[in-house]
N, C-alpha and C positions, 0 to 999 in steps of 0.2 A: 531712596530704596526703590528698586525696580523688580517687580515680580516677573519671572520668566514669561515671555510672550512668544508665541509661535505663529508665524505668518506663512500660510501655504503659498507656494509658488506654482500655481496650477492654472493661471489665466494667460491668455494671449499666445499660447504655444503654436508654433508652426514648424513645418519640416520640409526638407528637400533632399534630393540625391546630390551628393557632393562628388560623385564619380560620373562616368559616362557610359553606363551599361544599359542595355535594352533601349537603345535610342534615347538615352538620357531621360527616361520616364521620371516625372516629378522634378524637372530641372530647375523650377522656380518654387519659392516657398508657397506651401498650401497649409490651411489650418488643420490641426490634428483633430481626430474624431473623439478623443477622450484624453484624460491625463490622470495617472501615468499611462504610457503607451509604448509601442514598438512599431517599427516601420511597416511590418506586415499588416497590422491593424489599420494603420492610416491609409495604406495603399488600397486595401480592400474597401475602406469607407469611400474612397474617391473613384472606385471602379477601375483602378489602374492595374490590378492583377486579378485573375480569377481565384476563387476559393481553392487553396491547395489541398483541402480535404476531399474535394469532389472530383470524380472521373479521373482523368490523367493530368490534372492541373499541376501536380507537384513539380514536374520537370519544367513547366512553363514559369514557375516562380523561383527556380534555383538562382537566377541572377540576383535576386534580392539579397541572398546570403553573402554574395561577394561584393556588394556595393558599399560605398561609404555614405553615411547619412548625417545630416546636420539638423539639430533641433535648436530653436531659439525662442525666447519670449522677449518682447520689448516692454512688457508690463511689469518689470521688476519694481517692487514697491519702494517708494521713497520713505526713508525713515530718519527721524531726528534722534540721534543717539544721546543728545543732551549730556548727561553726567559723563565725565571723563572715564569713570570706572565701568561704564556700560559696554558690553561686548556684543558683536554681531557675528554669528556663525551660520554659514550655509551648510545645511545637512542634505546629503544625497543618500537616501536609504538603499538605493540600488541602481547602478548604471551598467547597462548591458552592451558592450563589455569594455572595449578598448576606446578610450575617449580622452580628448583634451577639452577642458572647460575654461571659458573666459567670461569675466564679468567686466562689462564695458570694454576697454582696450587691454585689460590685464589678463594674462594667462594665470589661472589660479590653481589648476589641478590637472594631473595626468593620472588616470586609473586604468588598470587592466585586470580587475577582479570583479566579476558580476556579483559575487556572494558577499562582498565587503561593503558596509556602509562607510561613507566618507564625510568628514567634517573639515570645513575650511573657514578659518577666522578671516573675515573680510572687514573688520572694524576700521582699520586704517584706510582701506580702499573706499569704503562708503563715506568716510569723512572727507575724502579728497574729491569725491564726485560732486560737481556743482549741483545745487538744488534744481536749477532749470534744465539740467541734462536728463534726458530720458535714457536710463541705463538699460543695457540688454544683457541677458544671460544666454550664452551660446554653448552648446554641447556638440563637438565634432567627433562623430564616431567613425572609427576605421573598420574595415572589413575584418571580422574576427578570424575567419579561415585564413586570410592572407597574412595577418599578424602572427597567427599560430604557426604557420609554415616558417616564417622568419625566426620565431623563437626556437623551433625544432632545429633549424640550421645552427643557430647561435649556441644553444645548450648541448645539442647532440643527442641522438637517440641511441640508447645503450643496448636494447634487446638485440639478439643475434640476427633477427629477421624482421623487416618492417611489416610482414603479414602477421606477426605475433600480437595483433591488436584486433579486437572484435568491434565492429561497427564504426563507421566513419574512418578517416585516415588517422595515422599516428600523430598528426599535428594537433589533434584535439587534446592530447595529454599535456600539452605545454602551455595551455591557457586555462585560467581559473574561470571557467564558464560552464554552465550546465551541459553535461556531456551528451545528453540525449538530443541536443540541438543538431548534432552531426548525423542524426538518423539512427534508428535502432530496429530490431526485428519485430516491432509492434507499431511502428509509426514512420512517417516520412522524414525527410531532411529539411527542417525549417529552422534556419540559424538566425535568430532574431537579433535586433539591434535597437537600442533606444533607452530612454529613462523609464525603466520598468517598475520602479517603486517611487513613492512620493519624494518631493523636494520641498524643503521649507527653510525659512530663515528664523533663527532663534535669537531673540534680544534678551539679554540678562546681565546681571552683575555677578551673581554666584549661581552655581548649578551643581546638582547631585550627579556624580559621574561614577561609572564602574560599580553600580549597585549590584550586590550579589546576595540573594536570599536563598538559604539552604536549610534543610531540616534533618533531624535524626531522631528516630523513635527508639526508646529503650528496649532491650531484648524481651522484657516481660510486658511491653506495651503500656506500662503504667504512666509514662510521661514522655514528652517530646521536647526537644530543644530546637528552637528556631534561631538561626544565626543570621544577622544582618550586618553586612560590611560594605564599605564603599569609600568614595573620596569626594572632596568638595573642590570643584574647579573655581579658581580665583578666590578661595576662602582665606580668612585671616588665620593666624597661627592657632588660635583657640576658638573655633567656630562652634556655635550652638546648633545641635541637630536633635530633632525629636523623632522617636520611633514609637508607633502605636500598633497594637494587634487587635483586630476585630474578629470575634468568633463567627462560625457559620450562622449562628442565631442572631447576630447583631450586637452581642455584648462585647464591650471593650475589656479585654483580658489583661492588657498591659499598657502602660504609658511610661516611657522613659525619656529623659532629657540628658544629653551628654555633650561634651565638647570634643570636637574633632581635633586630633593632634597632628600637626604637620599636614593638614588637609585630609587626613584619613580618619575613619571612625569604624567601630565594631562593637556589637552588642549581642548577647545571647539571652534569649527569652525562654523560660521553662513553662510548659503547659502541662498541668497535671490531668490525668485521666482524659487524654485528648479524644475528640471525635476523629476516628480514623477514616482515611480514604481507601476505598476498595475499587477494583475493577467491577463493572456492572454485573458480572456473573456471581459476585460474592457479597455485595453490599452497596452502601450509599457512597456518594461523592461529596462530602462536606468540604468546603473551601474556606480557609482563613484569609483575611485581607490584611496586608501589611502596608502601613502608611509611613513614609519617611519624608521629613520636611526640614528645610532650612527656613525657619519662620520669616515670612515676608519676602522670600526670594524664589524658592522652588519646592515642589512637592511631587513625589512619585508614589505609585501604588503597585502592588503585585498581589496576585492570588497564589496561594500555596495549599496543597493538600498534604496532610501528615500521614505517612505510611512507612512501615519498615520493609526495606527491600533487600533481598539477598539473592545472589545467583549461586546455587549450590552445585558443587561438582564432586560429590562424594562417591565412594566405591559402591558397587551394586552387588546384590546377591546372585550367585550362580552364573556370573558372566564376567568377562574382562571389561576394562575401561571404566569410565566414570559417568555420573549423571550430568545433565545440563538442564536444571529445573529452576524456574523462578519461584521464589517464596515471597509472598506479600502478607505482611502482618502475621507471620509465623504459619501461614497456610501454603503448602506446596500445591502448585496449580498446573494442570494441563491447560496449555494455551493454544487455542485454535484461532486462525485468522487468515490474513492475506498480506501480500506485498502491494505497496502503493507506488505508482508512477505519477509524475506530474499530471495535473488535470487538464493541461492545455499546453500547446507550444507557445501560444501568445498569452503569456502568464497574466498580464494586466486585465484580461477578460474575466479572470476568476474573482469571486467575492466571497463574503462570509456565507451567503446562502448556498453557493456552489459546494463549499466544503461541508456545510451542515447536511446537505442532501446526501452526499456520498457517505459521510461518516455515520449518520443515523441509519442509513441503509445497511451498512456493515454491521452495526449494532443489532438491527432487526434480524440479521442473519446469525445471531449468537456468536459473532466474532469478538474475541476479547483482546486481540493484538493486531496492530498494523505495523508492518515493517516499511519504513520510508527508505526507499532504495537509493543507493549512492550515486547513480547516474543522473539524478535530478537536482533538487534543491533541498536545503533545510527549509521546511515549509513556512508558510506565513504564520504570524501570531494567532490568527483565527483558528488555524488547524489545531494547534496545541491547546488553545483555550477550549475548543469544542471537545477534544479528547478528554481533558480534565473534567469537564462538565458531564460527559456521557459515560465516563468510566472505561475508556478504551486505552490499553497500554500501547506504548510506542517503542519499537526497536528502531533506532536512528543510525543509519550508515553515515559516516563522513563521506564527502563528495568525491569519491574516486571509484571508477568502475571499469572492469574488463580491459586493463591495459597496464603497460610498464611505464610508470610515471617517472619523471626526472627528480633529482634531489640536489640540484645545484644550490649554492648558498642563497642566491636571490630568490629562487623558487621556494626554498624552505622558509625564508622570511615571510614571503607572501602567504604561504599556507598557515604559518603560525598566527599571523594577524587575523586571518579569516577564521581559523578555528577558535581563537580566543573570543572573537566577536560572537560567533554562533553559540558557544558554550555559555556566554553571559546572557545572550538573548533568550534562549529557550531552556536553559539548564534547571530552572526552578520548578518546572512543571511536574506535577505528581504523576502524570501519565507516562513520562519518560523513564524507561527502565534499562536501556542499554545504548551505549555508543559503540558501533563497530567501525573498524578502521577503513574498510573498503568493501566493495562487492567483487569477489571472484579474482582478485589479482594474484593471490597465492595459488588458486586453482589453475590459472594460466601459467604460472611459474612451474608448477608440476607438469603441466601438459607440454610446454615448449622447452623445458630443460634450462630455464634460467638458473642463475646461481642461488640455490636455496638449500642450505644445510640447516635443518630444523634444530639440530643440537647446538648450533652456534648462536649464543645469546649475547655475544659481545660486539661483533662487527669489527671494524667499520665496514659498511656496505656501500658507501657512496661511490666507490670506484669499481664495483662489480657490475654485471649486466642486469642486476635487479636492485637498483639504488634506492627504490622507494621504501625498502625496509627501514631506512633512516626515518621516514615519516611514520610508519605504522608501528615500529618497535621502540622508537626513541621519542620523537616529537609528540605525537598524539597521546600516548599514555601519560606522559609528563603533564600535559595540559589538562587532561581529564582528572588526574590526581589533584592538581592545583585548584581547578574550577568546577569539577563535576559533582561535588557533594558525594552522595551515596550511590550514584549511578555508576555501574561497572563499565569497564572498557574491554572489548574483545577485538583481537587483532584484525580479523577479516571475517567475511561471511562468504563461503564456509571456512572453518579453521578448526584444527585440533588433531592431536595424535601424531602418527608417523607421517602423515601427509594431510593435505588441506581438507580432504573429503573423507576422513577416517570416520567410519560409522560407530565407533566405540567411544569417541571423545568429541565433545564440542558439537557444532552444528554441521549439517550437510545440505548440499543442493542435489536433488535427485533428478538427473536429466538423462539417465540411460533409458528411461521411458520417454517416448516422443523424439528426443534427440539421441545422440550417442549411439548405443547399441540397438536402438529401436526395440527395446525389450517390450514384451506384452505388458499391458497395465495390470494383468493378473499377477505379475511378478513384483508389484510394489512391496509385498511382504518381505521379499528378499533384501530390500533396501531400507529396512527398519533401522533407524539410528536415533541418537539421543534427543536431537531436536532437528526436525526438517524445516529449514528456514526458507526453502524455495523448491518447488516442483510444479509441474503444470501440464495441461493438455489443451491443445487448440480447439476452437470451434468458431463458427460463424456468429455474427451478431444477429439480431432479429431481422425479419424480412423488411419491416418498416425502416429500420436503420440502414440496411443495405440499399433500399430504394432511394434513400436520401443521398447515399454515397455514389451510386451509379444511376445517372439520370437518363442514360440511353437504353431504351427497352431491349434492343438487340444484344446488349452487353450483360443483361441480367441472367447469367447462367454461370455454373461453377467452373467452366473451362474457358472463360472469356479473358481478354486482355485486361479489362478494367477490374475484374474479380482478382486476378493475380496481383495487380497493382495495390489492391487493398488488403492483401495478405503478405506481409513482409517476412513471415516465417520461412526460413530456408527449407526447401524440399517438401512443402505442403502438398504439392500435386501428387507426390508419391506416398506420403505418409497417410493421408486420408483414406485412399482406396485400400492400402495395406491393412491398416488397423480395422477399418470397417469390414473388409472382406474376411478377416480372421474371425470376426465376432458376430456379424449379422448381415442379412441381405439388405442392400442399400440401393439408393437411386441417386445418380448424379444430377438428373434433371427430371422435372422442372426444379427451379431454384428453391421453391418452398420445401420440397422434399429433401434436397441436399442440406438446407439449413437445419431441418429437423434432425437428419441423420448425424451431422457433425455435433450438434448440441446433445443428442442422445449419447454419442460416443464420449464426449467430455464428461457428461454426468456419470456414466457408468465407471469411467476411470476414477473420478473423484470418490465414488462410493467405495471402490476397492481400496483406495489409499486411506481414506479416513476410517473405514471399517477395521482394517488391520492395524493401523498405527495407534488409534486411540485405545484399542484393546491392550496395548502394551504399557499403559499407565496403571500399574498393578498395586500401588501402595508404597509405603516408606521403604527405601533401599531397593525398590523394584520399579523405579521410574525409567523403564527401558526406552520409552519415548515420551517426552514431556511437552512436545509442542509440534504443531503442523501449520505452516504458513504457505498457502497456495500462491503461486504466481499466476495471475495477479488479480486484484480486486477490480480495477477500473480500466477503461479504454480512453485513449487520448484523442482518437478520431474515429469516424464511422467505418472501422475495418474489422478484419478477422484477426483474432489473437487468442491469448490464453486467459483473457479476462472472464470473471464470473458475471460481470455486468457490462453491457455495451455502452457506447458513447451516448446513447439516448436515454440512459438510466433504465434500460430494459433488462430485467434479471433473466439470465439464461437458466436452463434447468439445473446446471451445476451449482448455482447459488442455493437452490432449495435443497439439493443433496447435502451440501455442507451445513446448511442451517439445521437440518434434522440431525446430522452427524455430531453437531456441537451442542445439541440440546442437553439439558441437565441430566436427563435419563435416556439411555439408549439401549436397545436390544440388538445384538448382532448375531449373524450366522455365517458359517463357512462350510461349504461342501469339500470333503477331502477324498483323495484317491483311496479306493479300497482294493482295486485290482487292475493290473495292466493287461492289455491284449497279448496273446501269445507272441513270442519274439519272432516267429516265422512269418507273421502277417504284418502289413503296414496299413495305415489309413484309418485304423479304428481308435477312437478316443478311449482314454482310460475310464473305468467305471468309478463313479463317485456315489456310493450308497450311504456314506456317513455324513452326518450333519452335526457340527459343533455349534453350541449355543452359549452365549455369554451376555452379561448385562453390565452396563456402566452406570454408576451412581456418582454424578458430579457434584452432589450437594455435600454439606458437612454433617449431615445427619444420617443415621441408619434408616433405610427405607424398608417397609414391609410391602411387598408387591406380590401380585399374582401373575404367573406366566401362563398364557393360554396358547396352545398350538392347534392348528388345523391344516389340512392339506386338500388339494383339489387337482383333478385331472385337467391338463391344459386344453385338450381337444374337445372334451365334452362339457367341462365345467362342473362335473359331478364331484361330490364330496368323497375324499379318500380316507379310509379309516386308518388311524394311528393306534398303536397299543393304548388301551384305556388309561393306563397309568401315566401316559405322556401328555394327555390333553390339557391338564391343569395342574400347576404347581404353586405352592406358597413359598416365597423366598424372603430372606433377609439380606439386603444388599449393604455391605459395609460402606462407609462414606469415602468419597474422594478416590475411587479406584474401580477397577474392573473385577467382576466376580465371574469365574468360569462356572457355568450352570450344569450342562450335561452334553452328552453326545447321543444321537439317536440314529436309527436306520430309516432310510426313506423308501417307502414302497414304490416300486416302478419309477425310480428316480429320474429317468430321462424324460418322463412325461408328467411329472408331478411338481407343483409348487407348494412350498410350506410357508404358512403365515404364522408369525410370532407376535404376540401382544403382551405388553406389560401394563397392568392396571394397578392403581393404588388399592391395597387390600381393604382399607377403611372407607374410602370415598367412592371407589370404583372408577375414578377418573383415569382415562387412558393416558398413559405416560409416554409410551413408545410403541412403534410397530416396525416390522421388517418382513419383506417377502423374499424368499429364496427361490431362485429359478435355476433350472439346469442350463449348463453351458457346453458348447458355444450356442448362442441364441440363433445362429444361422440354421441350426438343425431343427428348430421348433416348427411345428405346424399348429397354428392357433385354431380355436374353435371356428368353423366356417360360419356359424350363426352368431358370432360374438357381437354383442350389442351393449353399448355404454349409454346409460341414461344420465342426462345432464339436466338439472333443474335449478333455475335461479329462484331464490326465495322471494316472496312478495316484497320484502323490505329492500331487495336489490343489493344486499350486502353479504350474501352467502351464495355459494354454488355447491350443490349437492351432487355427488357422483356415485353411481352404483353400476354393477355389471352382472351379466349372467354367466361369465366365464373369465378365467384369469386374463388380464390385460397388462401389457408392459409399457412403461414410459408414458402414462396418460398425461397429456398437457392440455390446458385450457387457455384460450386466447380469444381476443376480439378480432374477427376477420378483417382483412384490409378493406373490404367493401363498406365497412362501418367507418365513418369519419373519425378523425382524431387519433390520439395515441392509444396504445393498448391500456386496458384496465390494470390496476395494481392488485395483484393476488398475494395473499399471505402465505400460500404454499402452492406448489405446482409440481409437475413431473412425478406423479405417484403411480405405484403399481396397485391394481385393484384385483380383488378376488370376490366371488359371490358371497352373499350373506352379510355384507356390511355396506354402510353408507359413509363415504368420506365427505366431510363438510369443510369447505375452503372459504375463508373470508375474502371479500373483494371490495375495493373502493374504486371510484371514478368509472363505474360501469355505465351509469347514466342512461339506463334503459336499453342499451345496445345488446345485441344477441351475443352468445358465447359459442365458440366452436371447440370441438375436442379432437385431439390428435393422439395416436398411439402407434407403437411399433407395428409395421406391416399394414397400416390402414390403407395404403395405396394398393395393396393386393386385393382389397375387399370392395373398394368403392372408388372408382376413377372419377366420379362426378362431384366429389365434395368441393366445397367452395373455400377459398382462402383469400 
């Protein structure tokens, strides 16, 4: 009897270039810097390429993308297989991407799918290798771009025009490799190659294979059924298998023993009154542990959370279309969060801590959903484990993005094996709540006129100029139905209705602001839809991060070549001045002011979006908007993008805007037009004397709150009287919805800010605040004697802010003259009014001083330090 043994193949690895580019750099074998690895990591380690993330080094490294690379180890373990029933299987968890593999003198594998693990039985080969022979394992990687171009020629590109592809060339569509490696509008073109995931040798006689653990909770939540099925590799006709279930408290709830029939087994386990798994916004995350064992041979474990999941698309009151709302454990939820791009181009550099830092940061920002975007990867097991533990829901795209993919028979077979593998690997996670077929492929079909008849549900489509419908409407839904459990499938993101971006059905991507029509961010309200799964607004990273990216002092300004290189967003040089010029007075230089202005702009756009869209979650059958996911949470390099958090894990002001907007309780305000200027004159803005006020209760309990209103003159800081009956109101907020509160008139609205506060009526705890300013902000004149008082508490863990007059966009930071990274602030980018002190928690300040920035501070003091 042999218990499965796993031997890591991670020693003695070396690499070299197998082509002759860049003067044959690394033409002889060199030791790798780590394992797993890719060529860029090893070349950086040996100083053979500059860091492509820095200055203009990206183009100096492009040759690496086109080169062939060989990896080998001469330290392949010698094993005595002994018993004739013992098997030896080489496991490659991930090979990036086009590779021939040899063991000793034998070719054992060809693979061309980065996303697909491979298993190769080498039993006979190892038995034939002489004991005294030192076996080698060699991986010969071909240039992925070159191979993809060959595949494009072989299969044929169906789209009417080769420009009908966004980012990279159309060849990327023909190779199952992370699509962002060809370059995107938020990062460079770094097309990696190498053994990017672990390699190991498994020695066993019998093995559990195709283990699938799924769960289903009853409609009344009184019981759950856990199903466990799988197969036994090299098992006998009637193989004994044991299945045990351990509760979150450690109690064993079930122990079963069964005999596998024809190598397959299946069992269902009922759990009465189960501890249910919730997203962090609504409850705890208890996890059950499933043990499956072939006694004496193999044992596998999985964690699973029990939760009832529904994607509801019911009709809505007083409007056309249908809802798109996720229901967890019979609670309909407004879900706010962000989209996730891969955390690095050189993926082996990521580890569990990397994922934990990012995901816990998202959770600290009150984000309940992360959309894993289809141009990257189905993330590591660590990613999904952490989301299970932290209560973060996952919208998972299948790995297709922004292109017209082929659907030849061999391509479809490759996709099917890949999709089956990923569904089995991550499909059991409680955090996973949706599989989407792709990112924006139907959107491009609408835009470029590919063959797309939404009423045609039959096809076939493989001979049309949009053949990938075979993937999204036949192959993937069939596989999700077979393997996905209760997780629903959605054809694309966006998708629904009469066209892909229909605002009345399904989800939408809102890009007419910033991209497209370049609509004002004040128009976000006009783009309200059932679920906004992507929208965004660009801004610079922190000054510290930019200084790391641009090492040449003369290039550290907003109109430099190096700055442009680190902003891949098309048209950014026009968009920034246009949007800022419409809204507020701005400065392009020095760089510190441009950074502040772009971050201010992004934050204001986010405030408008979340303010109007969360308002539209109004209760049962009135879920006019049930989710908002901003593009994007993270940055992949130290550049300018739509990220809420930059590459150095520095939170931009927009992060804090979204954090407050996704709080359990929110108060919102909107100024509305009450009078237009006479038609005969131009250049005069409309009057906005009316202020609408509402409150959001995101809890499941009715809340008794007190609404307090006060107003101040912007230039003097003086208190402005409101009608006495408006200054304090006692309200009952119904659970899980928005309540419209009142509309008031604003005295002298062009020069008045109105502050609203929601306090708990019983405890007086402040639950929410919002400051309403007249717009456009470029017309404002602040108090000439505006002074913000900043005080660090003696304990060093709090910063106290107060002001003598209204101040907009107040940001605190540790100046560059203080060494180290910036401190970590619990909140930031706040508007201040007289008569209050805003307290912000801080860590990692370590006795350093704090500096304050606010809108137009450059007009008041040219001598401030940063």
